[in-house]
PDB file as gemmi writes it, atoms N, CA and C in Angstrom:
CRYST1    1.000    1.000    1.000  90.00  90.00  90.00 P 1                      
ATOM      1  N   MET A   1       0.843  -1.206   0.000  1.00  0.00           N  
ATOM      2  CA  MET A   1       0.000   0.000   0.000  1.00  0.00           C  
ATOM      3  C   MET A   1       0.881   1.259   0.000  1.00  0.00           C  
ATOM      4  N   LEU A   2       1.983   1.197   0.707  1.00  0.00           N  
ATOM      5  CA  LEU A   2       2.864   2.367   0.740  1.00  0.00           C  
ATOM      6  C   LEU A   2       3.408   2.676  -0.649  1.00  0.00           C  
ATOM      7  N   LEU A   3       3.751   1.618  -1.393  1.00  0.00           N  
ATOM      8  CA  LEU A   3       4.280   1.836  -2.742  1.00  0.00           C  
ATOM      9  C   LEU A   3       3.216   2.483  -3.622  1.00  0.00           C  
ATOM     10  N   LEU A   4       1.977   2.003  -3.508  1.00  0.00           N  
ATOM     11  CA  LEU A   4       0.893   2.573  -4.319  1.00  0.00           C  
ATOM     12  C   LEU A   4       0.680   4.033  -3.936  1.00  0.00           C  
ATOM     13  N   GLY A   5       0.759   4.323  -2.658  1.00  0.00           N  
ATOM     14  CA  GLY A   5       0.578   5.709  -2.198  1.00  0.00           C  
ATOM     15  C   GLY A   5       1.672   6.603  -2.752  1.00  0.00           C  
ATOM     16  N   GLU A   6       2.916   6.102  -2.741  1.00  0.00           N  
ATOM     17  CA  GLU A   6       4.027   6.916  -3.257  1.00  0.00           C  
ATOM     18  C   GLU A   6       3.859   7.165  -4.746  1.00  0.00           C  
ATOM     19  N   LEU A   7       3.442   6.130  -5.487  1.00  0.00           N  
ATOM     20  CA  LEU A   7       3.253   6.284  -6.928  1.00  0.00           C  
ATOM     21  C   LEU A   7       2.132   7.286  -7.210  1.00  0.00           C  
ATOM     22  N   ALA A   8       1.130   7.309  -6.351  1.00  0.00           N  
ATOM     23  CA  ALA A   8       0.010   8.231  -6.549  1.00  0.00           C  
ATOM     24  C   ALA A   8       0.414   9.644  -6.132  1.00  0.00           C  
ATOM     25  N   ASP A   9       1.269   9.747  -5.105  1.00  0.00           N  
ATOM     26  CA  ASP A   9       1.669  11.078  -4.609  1.00  0.00           C  
ATOM     27  C   ASP A   9       2.574  11.801  -5.604  1.00  0.00           C  
ATOM     28  N   ALA A  10       3.440  11.057  -6.289  1.00  0.00           N  
ATOM     29  CA  ALA A  10       4.401  11.693  -7.203  1.00  0.00           C  
ATOM     30  C   ALA A  10       3.698  12.544  -8.260  1.00  0.00           C  
ATOM     31  N   PRO A  11       2.785  11.987  -9.073  1.00  0.00           N  
ATOM     32  CA  PRO A  11       2.098  12.793 -10.089  1.00  0.00           C  
ATOM     33  C   PRO A  11       1.228  13.878  -9.474  1.00  0.00           C  
ATOM     34  N   LEU A  12       0.651  13.607  -8.318  1.00  0.00           N  
ATOM     35  CA  LEU A  12      -0.183  14.626  -7.674  1.00  0.00           C  
ATOM     36  C   LEU A  12       0.675  15.829  -7.294  1.00  0.00           C  
ATOM     37  N   GLN A  13       1.882  15.574  -6.776  1.00  0.00           N  
ATOM     38  CA  GLN A  13       2.766  16.671  -6.379  1.00  0.00           C  
ATOM     39  C   GLN A  13       3.192  17.460  -7.611  1.00  0.00           C  
ATOM     40  N   LEU A  14       3.451  16.750  -8.724  1.00  0.00           N  
ATOM     41  CA  LEU A  14       3.865  17.437  -9.949  1.00  0.00           C  
ATOM     42  C   LEU A  14       2.745  18.360 -10.436  1.00  0.00           C  
ATOM     43  N   LEU A  15       1.494  17.964 -10.213  1.00  0.00           N  
ATOM     44  CA  LEU A  15       0.362  18.788 -10.659  1.00  0.00           C  
ATOM     45  C   LEU A  15       0.060  19.899  -9.659  1.00  0.00           C  
ATOM     46  N   VAL A  16       0.158  19.568  -8.368  1.00  0.00           N  
ATOM     47  CA  VAL A  16      -0.215  20.538  -7.330  1.00  0.00           C  
ATOM     48  C   VAL A  16       0.839  21.627  -7.161  1.00  0.00           C  
ATOM     49  N   LYS A  17       2.110  21.250  -7.161  1.00  0.00           N  
ATOM     50  CA  LYS A  17       3.172  22.243  -6.928  1.00  0.00           C  
ATOM     51  C   LYS A  17       3.172  23.352  -7.981  1.00  0.00           C  
ATOM     52  N   PRO A  18       3.129  23.016  -9.274  1.00  0.00           N  
ATOM     53  CA  PRO A  18       3.053  24.070 -10.286  1.00  0.00           C  
ATOM     54  C   PRO A  18       1.774  24.897 -10.149  1.00  0.00           C  
ATOM     55  N   ALA A  19       0.687  24.273  -9.770  1.00  0.00           N  
ATOM     56  CA  ALA A  19      -0.582  24.995  -9.594  1.00  0.00           C  
ATOM     57  C   ALA A  19      -0.431  26.004  -8.463  1.00  0.00           C  
ATOM     58  N   GLU A  20       0.230  25.603  -7.376  1.00  0.00           N  
ATOM     59  CA  GLU A  20       0.443  26.518  -6.253  1.00  0.00           C  
ATOM     60  C   GLU A  20       1.339  27.665  -6.695  1.00  0.00           C  
ATOM     61  N   GLY A  21       2.342  27.354  -7.508  1.00  0.00           N  
ATOM     62  CA  GLY A  21       3.253  28.398  -7.998  1.00  0.00           C  
ATOM     63  C   GLY A  21       2.497  29.427  -8.817  1.00  0.00           C  
ATOM     64  N   GLN A  22       1.570  28.975  -9.658  1.00  0.00           N  
ATOM     65  CA  GLN A  22       0.792  29.895 -10.486  1.00  0.00           C  
ATOM     66  C   GLN A  22      -0.077  30.784  -9.601  1.00  0.00           C  
ATOM     67  N   LEU A  23      -0.662  30.187  -8.552  1.00  0.00           N  
ATOM     68  CA  LEU A  23      -1.514  30.965  -7.656  1.00  0.00           C  
ATOM     69  C   LEU A  23      -0.689  32.029  -6.940  1.00  0.00           C  
ATOM     70  N   VAL A  24       0.512  31.668  -6.532  1.00  0.00           N  
ATOM     71  CA  VAL A  24       1.380  32.615  -5.803  1.00  0.00           C  
ATOM     72  C   VAL A  24       1.811  33.746  -6.726  1.00  0.00           C  
ATOM     73  N   HIS A  25       2.193  33.404  -7.968  1.00  0.00           N  
ATOM     74  CA  HIS A  25       2.675  34.429  -8.894  1.00  0.00           C  
ATOM     75  C   HIS A  25       1.532  35.322  -9.351  1.00  0.00           C  
ATOM     76  N   ASN A  26       0.343  34.753  -9.495  1.00  0.00           N  
ATOM     77  CA  ASN A  26      -0.804  35.549  -9.913  1.00  0.00           C  
ATOM     78  C   ASN A  26      -1.267  36.402  -8.745  1.00  0.00           C  
TER      79      ASN A  26                                                      
END                                                                             
């Protein structure tokens, strides 16, 4: 389960982090 969670977290972080950056810059 931990491996599945890590695999799911990686793409989520790639999507969320840039989204947060856009919100901060805007």
